[in-house]
C-alpha positions in Angstrom: 0.0 0.0 0.0 1.3 3.4 -0.9 1.4 5.9 1.9 -1.1 8.8 1.5 -0.5 12.3 2.8 -3.6 13.5 4.5 -4.4 16.9 5.8 -6.7 17.3 8.8 -7.9 20.8 9.6 -9.0 21.7 13.1 -9.7 24.5 15.5 -10.3 25.1 19.1 -13.1 22.9 20.6 -12.9 20.4 17.8 -14.6 17.2 19.1 -12.1 15.2 21.0 -12.9 11.7 19.6 -13.3 13.1 16.1 -9.7 14.4 15.9 -8.0 11.8 18.1 -9.4 8.6 16.7 -9.2 9.3 13.0 -5.7 10.7 13.4 -4.5 7.6 15.2 -6.3 5.2 12.9 -5.0 6.8 9.7 -1.5 6.7 11.2 -2.0 3.0 12.2 -2.7 1.9 8.6 0.5 3.7 7.4 -0.6 7.1 6.2 1.0 10.4 7.0 -1.4 12.8 8.7 -0.7 16.5 9.2 -3.0 18.4 11.6 -3.2 22.1 11.2 -5.1 25.1 12.6 -5.3 28.6 11.2 -2.9 31.0 13.0 -1.1 28.1 14.8 2.2 26.4 14.2 3.4 22.9 14.7 3.8 22.1 18.4 1.0 24.5 19.4 -2.3 23.0 20.6 -6.0 23.2 20.0 -8.5 22.6 22.8 -11.0 19.8 22.3 -14.5 19.2 23.6 -16.2 15.8 24.3 -19.7 15.5 23.0 -21.8 12.8 24.5 -25.3 11.4 24.0 -26.9 11.2 27.4 -30.6 11.2 26.6 -31.1 14.9 26.2 -32.5 16.6 23.1 -29.0 17.3 22.0 -25.5 16.2 22.9 -23.8 17.4 26.1 -20.3 19.1 26.0 -17.4 18.7 28.4 -13.8 19.9 28.1 -11.6 17.4 26.4 -7.8 17.0 26.0 -5.4 19.4 24.3 -4.4 18.1 20.8 -0.9 19.1 19.7 -0.6 20.1 16.1 2.1 18.4 14.1 2.2 20.9 11.2 1.9 24.6 10.6 -1.1 26.1 8.8 0.7 28.9 7.0 1.7 27.8 3.6 -0.3 24.6 3.5 -1.7 23.8 0.0 -3.9 21.0 -1.3 -1.3 20.2 -3.9 0.9 18.7 -1.1 -1.7 16.2 0.0 -3.8 13.3 -1.2 -6.9 13.9 0.9 -8.6 16.1 3.5 -10.3 15.2 6.8 -12.6 17.7 8.6 -13.5 16.6 12.2 -16.5 18.1 13.9 -17.2 19.8 17.2 -17.6 23.5 17.4 -14.4 24.2 15.4 -16.0 24.0 11.9 -18.4 26.8 12.7 -15.5 29.2 13.5 -13.3 27.8 10.7 -16.1 28.6 8.2 -15.5 32.3 8.8 -11.9 32.1 7.6 -11.7 32.6 3.8 -8.3 30.9 3.6 -9.8 27.8 5.1 -12.7 27.9 2.6 -10.2 28.4 -0.3 -8.2 25.4 0.9 -11.4 23.2 1.1 -12.3 24.3 -2.4 -8.9 23.4 -3.7 -9.2 19.9 -2.4 -12.6 19.5 -3.9 -11.7 21.0 -7.3 -8.7 18.7 -7.6 -11.0 15.7 -7.1 -9.2 14.5 -3.9 -11.0 12.5 -1.2 -12.7 14.7 1.5 -14.0 13.2 4.7 -16.1 15.2 7.2 -17.9 14.0 10.3 -20.5 15.5 12.6 -20.3 19.3 12.2 -17.5 19.0 9.7 -19.9 19.4 6.8 -20.6 22.9 8.0 -17.2 23.8 6.4 -18.2 22.0 3.2 -21.5 23.9 3.1 -19.7 27.3 3.7 -17.2 26.5 1.0 -20.1 25.9 -1.5 -18.7 22.6 -2.7 -21.5 20.0 -1.9 -24.4 21.0 -4.3 -26.1 17.9 -5.6 -24.1 15.6 -3.3 -25.4 13.1 -0.8 -24.0 14.4 2.6 -24.5 13.2 6.1 -23.9 15.4 9.2 -25.0 15.8 12.7 -28.8 16.4 12.5 -28.5 20.0 13.8 -26.5 20.7 10.6 -29.2 19.5 8.3 -30.5 22.9 7.3 -26.9 24.1 6.4 -26.4 21.0 4.2 -29.7 21.5 2.5 -29.2 25.3 2.0 -25.8 24.4 0.3 -27.8 22.4 -2.2 -26.8 19.0 -1.0 -29.1 16.0 -0.3 -29.0 15.5 3.4 -28.7 11.9 4.3 -30.3 10.8 7.6 -28.4 7.7 8.7 -28.0 6.1 12.1 -25.3 7.7 14.4 -23.0 4.8 13.5 -23.6 5.1 9.7 -21.8 6.9 6.9 -22.3 8.0 3.3 -20.0 8.0 0.4 -20.8 10.1 -2.7 -17.9 10.3 -5.1 -15.0 12.0 -3.4 -17.0 12.8 -0.2 -17.3 10.6 2.8 -19.5 11.9 5.6 -20.9 10.7 8.9 -23.2 12.1 11.6 -21.0 11.8 14.7 -18.1 9.9 16.4 -20.0 6.6 16.7 -19.7 6.5 12.9 -15.9 6.2 13.0 -15.8 2.5 11.9 -18.2 3.2 9.1 -16.7 6.5 7.7 -13.1 5.6 8.3 -13.7 2.3 6.5 -15.4 4.0 3.6 -12.7 6.7 3.5 -9.9 4.1 3.3 -11.7 2.5 0.3 -11.9 5.9 -1.5 -8.2 6.4 -0.7 -7.5 3.0 -2.2 -6.1 1.7 1.1 -6.2 -2.1 1.3 -5.7 -3.8 4.7 -4.9 -7.5 4.5 -4.5 -9.8 7.4 
């Protein structure tokens, strides 16, 4: 299997599991993953939040770990990577106000490279205007944004995922096995015992 270079973009209060688990899983299968955040350098950290489903109308939020970035945002280009991952949490809402982030997302999509987004991550895809006509899953609270961006919102179980061409999306961290598995297929990653 050829190593793929994957960019993961995050910001403060990214969902803890949605940055930690994919980062570790993609490294485990032999890919190189750079995690960046606008205005931050390698070695700096983003704060994370833990979102849990405890029987309320929506998730609860608790302070998570700090995640240490392993690459610097300044100068990052889609040309240097094979794919993009956008974890959820509250970070995508803030990231969607940064035009340089939106331009970066557009560059990945325009080049036809695989793009995975989980939970609130599709907010960034919607803000970049790149999902019109695509089947996209997201956390149910993001449904309106996905629809307003012209995509077909896919309501799947919390442990489900959807692939439409280069896009792989899931509604929340319980979907990690589904979306990571689908993303690896889109990447062409084969895992053999």
